[in-house]
C-alpha positions as CSV (number, residue, x, y, z in Angstrom):
1,M,-0.1,31.4,-7.6
2,V,-0.9,28.2,-6.3
3,I,0.7,25.4,-7.2
4,L,-1.3,22.8,-6.8
5,K,0.0,18.7,-5.2
6,D,-1.4,15.6,-3.7
7,L,-4.3,15.2,-7.2
8,H,-3.6,11.8,-6.4
9,V,-4.6,9.1,-4.1
10,W,-3.3,5.7,-4.5
11,L,-0.1,5.2,-4.1
12,R,1.7,4.1,-7.1
13,P,5.7,2.8,-7.5
14,E,7.0,6.2,-8.5
15,D,5.8,7.8,-5.2
16,L,8.1,5.7,-3.3
17,G,11.8,5.3,-5.3
18,A,13.8,2.3,-5.0
19,E,12.1,1.9,-1.2
20,A,10.2,3.6,1.1
21,S,8.9,3.4,4.8
22,V,5.2,4.6,5.1
23,K,2.9,4.4,8.3
24,F,-0.5,3.3,8.2
25,T,-3.3,5.7,8.9
26,D,-6.7,3.8,8.9
27,E,-7.8,-0.1,9.3
28,G,-8.8,0.1,5.7
29,R,-11.4,-1.9,3.4
30,T,-12.5,-4.9,1.7
31,V,-13.4,-4.0,-1.4
32,S,-15.2,-5.9,-3.9
33,K,-14.9,-7.3,-6.9
34,E,-17.4,-5.0,-8.7
35,E,-15.4,-2.2,-7.9
36,T,-12.5,-3.4,-8.6
37,G,-13.1,-4.7,-12.2
38,F,-10.3,-7.3,-11.8
39,G,-13.0,-10.1,-10.9
40,E,-11.5,-10.3,-7.2
41,D,-11.8,-8.6,-3.4
42,G,-9.4,-6.0,-3.2
43,F,-8.2,-4.2,0.1
44,E,-7.2,-0.4,0.8
45,I,-5.8,1.3,3.5
46,G,-4.1,4.8,4.0
47,V,-1.0,5.3,4.3
48,I,1.8,8.3,4.7
49,L,5.2,8.8,3.1
50,P,7.7,10.1,4.4
51,S,6.7,13.5,2.7
52,N,4.2,13.7,5.0
53,E,1.8,12.6,1.1
54,K,-1.5,10.7,2.3
55,R,-1.9,8.0,-0.3
56,V,-4.7,4.8,-0.3
57,W,-2.6,1.1,-1.0
58,T,-3.9,-1.3,-2.5
59,M,-2.6,-4.1,-1.1
60,N,-1.5,-7.3,-2.2
61,K,-2.2,-10.3,-0.7
62,T,1.6,-11.5,-0.1
63,S,2.0,-7.8,1.6
64,Q,-1.0,-8.3,3.6
65,R,-0.1,-11.9,4.9
66,A,3.5,-10.3,5.4
67,V,2.2,-7.1,8.2
68,A,-0.2,-10.0,9.3
69,R,1.9,-12.3,10.7
70,V,4.0,-9.5,12.2
71,L,0.8,-7.1,13.8
72,G,-2.2,-9.4,13.5
73,F,-5.0,-9.3,11.5
74,D,-7.4,-6.9,12.9
75,T,-5.9,-4.2,10.5
76,S,-7.9,-1.6,13.4
77,L,-3.7,-2.7,15.3
78,W,-2.0,-1.5,12.5
79,I,-2.9,2.3,12.6
80,G,0.1,3.9,13.2
81,K,2.6,1.4,13.1
82,S,5.3,1.7,10.0
83,V,6.8,-0.7,7.3
84,Q,9.2,-0.7,4.7
85,L,8.2,-1.3,0.8
86,T,10.2,-1.4,-2.2
87,V,9.0,-1.4,-5.3
88,S,9.8,-4.4,-7.4
89,E,8.8,-5.8,-10.8
90,V,6.2,-8.4,-12.2
91,V,4.1,-10.3,-14.5
92,V,1.1,-10.0,-14.4
93,S,-1.0,-10.7,-17.8
94,G,1.4,-11.3,-19.7
95,Q,3.1,-7.9,-19.5
96,R,5.5,-6.4,-16.8
97,K,4.8,-3.6,-14.3
98,K,5.8,-2.7,-11.1
99,A,4.5,-3.5,-7.8
100,I,5.0,-2.9,-4.2
101,F,5.6,-4.6,-1.9
102,V,6.5,-4.9,1.7
103,S,10.2,-5.3,1.7
104,G,11.5,-5.1,5.4
105,E,11.2,-4.4,8.8
106,I,7.8,-4.0,10.4
107,K,7.7,-1.7,13.4
108,K,5.5,-2.9,16.3
């Protein structure tokens, strides 16, 4: 019998539990507003979970700024660096949703 794993690629709040450390695996890419469907450009970057599962994190602007302040604005320099993430509830378009944010230490 084969047990299938890793059928989703996007980092989701349930992948983290309360909080977790992830490591950046690539320099990411800008995603056009046409691709996101949200009316504004986005940013996606590869990360690896403590369980060694790979995911793609769609970083919100708050998290982008937090990481850039410590690691710089050249995302190719983020590869191999770790960041602590947390899950918080936010209100988006009048609905409560769980969102992923940088919560603590960013390791240079």
